[in-house]
N, C-alpha and C positions, 0 to 999 in steps of 0.2 A: 503493502500499501505506500509505503515510502516514495514510490517512483512514479505514483500517481500524478500525472498532468494538473490533477484538478487539488491535491493537496497544498494548503496554504504555507507559504514560508517558512512559516516560524513552526509548523508542527513539522516540519523537514525538517530543520535548523536541531529540534528539540530528541527527533527522531533518531539523530545520529546516535550508531553505537559507540562512538566515542565520548559521548554526553552520558555520564553517569551518575553524577549528583549535582540536583539542581537546589539553588538556592530561590525558592519562592517567597517573596516577602507583599507586602500591602503598602501602597505608592504612599497615602499620609493621611492615614487617621479610617476614624469610623469602623466598618465592615470589609476593609479594603484587602485583608488577607483573607476573609473568610469567604469573598467571592472567590479563592482558588479551589475552593471543592468544587466550579463547575470544570477545571482542568485538573484534577487529581487522579479521577479514575483512569483516566486516558495514560498519565503519566505514570500510575501503577501499572498499567495493561501494556507499556512499553518496558517495564522494569526498572524504572529510574527509582534513584534513592532519594526523596523531595526533604531539604530542611523550609521549613514553614518561620516566617518572620511576622509578628504583628506590628507594627510602625502604626502606633493605633492613638484615638484621644483618651485612652483606658492608661490611669497611671501603674506602673508594675508594683508600685509602694501596696495598691490597694488586693495585691494577690498576697495571702498568704500562706503558712504551712510548708510544706515541700515543695519550693518556687526558691532555690539560691540566687544570690546576684552570680552573675558570668560575667559584667563590663562595670566599670565604674567608672569617672573622667579623674581628674584629680580631686576637686572639690566635694565628691561623692554627690552632688546633685543629679546627676545624670549616669542613670543605670539600667540595665537590661537581665531579666529573670529566665530562667527555665522552669516553663512550668509545662506538668504534667495533670492528669486528669488526678491525680492524688492533690495538688495544690488546693487552699480554698478563695475561692473568688467571691468578689465583693456580689451580693446579690442586687443589685441594679445593672452592672455592666461589670460582665467579667466572660468576651468570647472564646479568650485564650484556652480556659478549663473547659468550657463548652465540647470547642472544637475536639480537644486531646482526648475528653470520655464518646463522642461522637465516633472519631478515628478507631479506637478502640474495640468501640461496638460493633463499627461497619470492615474493620481489618482487624480480627482477634490475632491473626498468626503474626503479624506484627506490630503486636502490644508491648510494650508502653508508647504512646505517640508523644512527642512534645512540642511546644511552640517556644521560640521565644517573644519574649515583650518589653516592648519599650515606646518609650511616649515620645509621639511625632512634635510636639509643640516646646521640646527642648534640643532639639540637634542643630548642629550647623552641618555642612560640608564637610569639614576636614574630621567632626568628630564621629559623623557617623560613616564614612568612609574607613575609620581605623575599625570600627566596631565591625563593618563588614569583611576587609580585610581578615579579622582574626576570626570570622566564620569562615571563608574561604580557603585561609592555611588551615585550621582546624579536621577540617570536612570535604577536605579537596574536590573545591567545587569545581564543575565545568561551565554551568551555566547560571544567570541571573534570570529571572525571570519577577518582573515589578506590575503589581494589578492595582490598576488605578479602578474605583467603583466612578464611572463620569468621565470626564473629558479636560476636564482642568489642569491635569499635566501635559495636554498640548497646547497650552494658553504661553506666546510669548513672551509677556508682559506689557504690552502695546494694546492690547485689548479693553473696552471699558469694563469689563466683566471679568475677573480672573477665577472667582470661587475661594478653595481654602490654597492659595499658590505657595506661599512658602514651606510648606511643609512638602508638597509635590514636589517641589522644583529641590529640595537638601535632598530628597530622596533621587530622584531622577539624575541630579548632576554625579551624585557620590556614587552610585552603582555604575554610572555610565564607565565612572573612572576606574573599576576591579580591571582585574589582570586573571580575565577567565574568556572561554572559547567563544560564549554567545552572552551578547546582554539585549535583553528584548522587553518591552513596555507591551502588557497587554492592558487596555482601556473595554470596561464594559457597562453597559447601562446608558449608552449614549443618549445625551438628551435629559438624562435625570440632574443635572448640574445646571438646567434652566432654574431650580429652586434655589441655586447659590449663583444667580445674575450671568451664567456662562451663555454663551449666544452661540444655538444650532450653526447658526451662519459660520459664527467663528472656527467652531469645532472641524466643520466641514472642509472651511478654507486650510486650515492646519495638515488635515488628512492629503488634501492636492496638494500642499508644497513641501512635504515629506514625500508622499510620492515623486515627486519634480525631482526630490534630492535623491533618491535612492532609498527612502527610509520606510516605506510601505510594505511592511510582510505579510498581505494577508489579512483575509476577516472569514470568520465563520460563522454560521447563526447557530442558537444552541436551541436546539428540537425539543419541542415538551416531553417525549418521552426517550431522549438522550441518557445514556449514565450518568454523564455532568448533571447533568440540569438534575435528575433525579437526586442525585446524590448531593445535590446544593438546597434542594428543597426538604429532604430529609433532616441534614444537617443545620437548617435554620430554626425546623422544629425542635430539634433535641436540643439547640444555644438558648430558645425562646422558653421553653420549660424549665430552664435553673437561672434565669434572670428577668428583670422587668422591661430591660430597654428594648426598642423595637428600631430596627435601619430601616428609613424610609426607602434609600437607595435600593435595598436586597428585595423590600417589597415590589416596589416597581421593576426590576428584571423579573420575579415571577410573575408578576401581572401581565407582565410581556411575552414571557413564553409561554402564559398560558392563552394569550390570545387576547388580551382586554384592549380596548383602544381608545384613545381622546381625551376625554376630561374625566370619566369616570372614575370613581374613588374603590377601589377595590379592595376587600378584605386583609389582603396581604399588606397593607401600609400600617394597618395595627392603629387605626384613628387618628395620626399623624399629620397627613394629610386633609385640609376640605378642599370642595369642589370647587376646578378651578386653578387652584395650585399647582397642579401637574398635568401635564400632556403626556399620556401614554402610546409609544408608535413601537413597530416591529424592529427597531435599531436598538431598545436597550437589550435584548434579548440576542447581542451577538456581540463576539468579539473583534477588537479591531487591535491589528498588532504592527510594532513600529520597532524599529533601528534605537536604543536608547543613545548611541553615541549621535544618530543625526537628530535626535529630537534636542540634545544639549548645546548641538552647533546651530540650529537655529532659535535657539531660546536668549532673550535678550535679559531674562531675569535669571537666565544661571551664571551669563559672565557678569552679572551686577553682585551676586551674592555667593557666587565659588570660592571666595577668599577669606570670606567673615570668620569669624571666630566664635561667634554666637547667635542663639535665635535671635535675640533682638537688634544685636546688628544686620541681620539678613533683613528684618523688618524695616528699620532704617533705610536700608540701602536701597531696598525697596522702594519707597516710598518719594527718596532721593531720585532715583533712576525714571521713575514716572513721573515727578514733578518736572525734571528735564524735558523728557517727551510732549509734554501737556506746553512748556513754555515755546516748545519748536514745532508746537503744531502737528508733532506726529503721535500723539494718542487718538485713538481711535474712538469716534462715535460711537452707539449700540450699532449693534449690524444685524439688520434681519433678512430673513428669507424673502425672496420675489414671492406676493401673493399672484393668484388669478388673474385678478383685474387689472393689477400692475403690468403685467406680462400681457393682456390684452390688449390694452390701452397702447402699447409699444409697436403692437400689428400696425 
């Protein structure tokens, strides 16, 4: 199957027999690492060893019990913990613990499973690279896959709305610099970031520009009855049995995969979205894959924050960059897709 003309490039790369150990991490917050369950069954089928990182909005300090600290900066305010199903999670938010127990249940022969947990809103590029370098060495990583829920990771920095830009850009920039064979960004939930002021026009423009640069690695739909989609659905159900928090983005992916469309408010969003706040479409249930190095080359924000030593400094550098762009008239206005009325008027 790896020789199929229809197989997306990113899957050909990951199916390569030389790729044995894969570091699969969330891009920057929320349930990004949980979206990896959409890909996990295929990686297991291919015989890959998958190391999972949760670069999330959940603080690892809230995970107690058997959850040793495996990384700390000099001041001790930036840490990473090694989490298993035996760890004790916060009742409101602890998807890392839930994911471990789910994988133990689904793949008992490979138990115990583990997840690295680290807080997205404290890292800078140099610190995150140091952490990732340690895992590359420890686990002999051959490929890194960064998974973004939404498309704010594709924003260059001159768009009107950026979503959660710092977390994603730090993650993408650090991962792109790793000394591994393959470096891939996967975006899923295309259009969900409208909730965070990210324009669909800007996202599609990014796909076009990255395609021109040779950085688009293909896309694939997540079919309702596929192993990946079923694993994701089951995993979310399991995680939600152990915590109160519900992910809007995960709910939109599930809804799109199950055929919802438009301004409907599906049960899967857990009451967090009101009618008119989100528009569901089929593109939410698709993977879009990109070369991480090409994403960074295109990013103005990556160049602005790449050398910053702290998360605060990253925010300051971004604000200064965008202020300068505005003064130069280079900060974009809101970008909208054309309406049929506008297109027909042009005829």
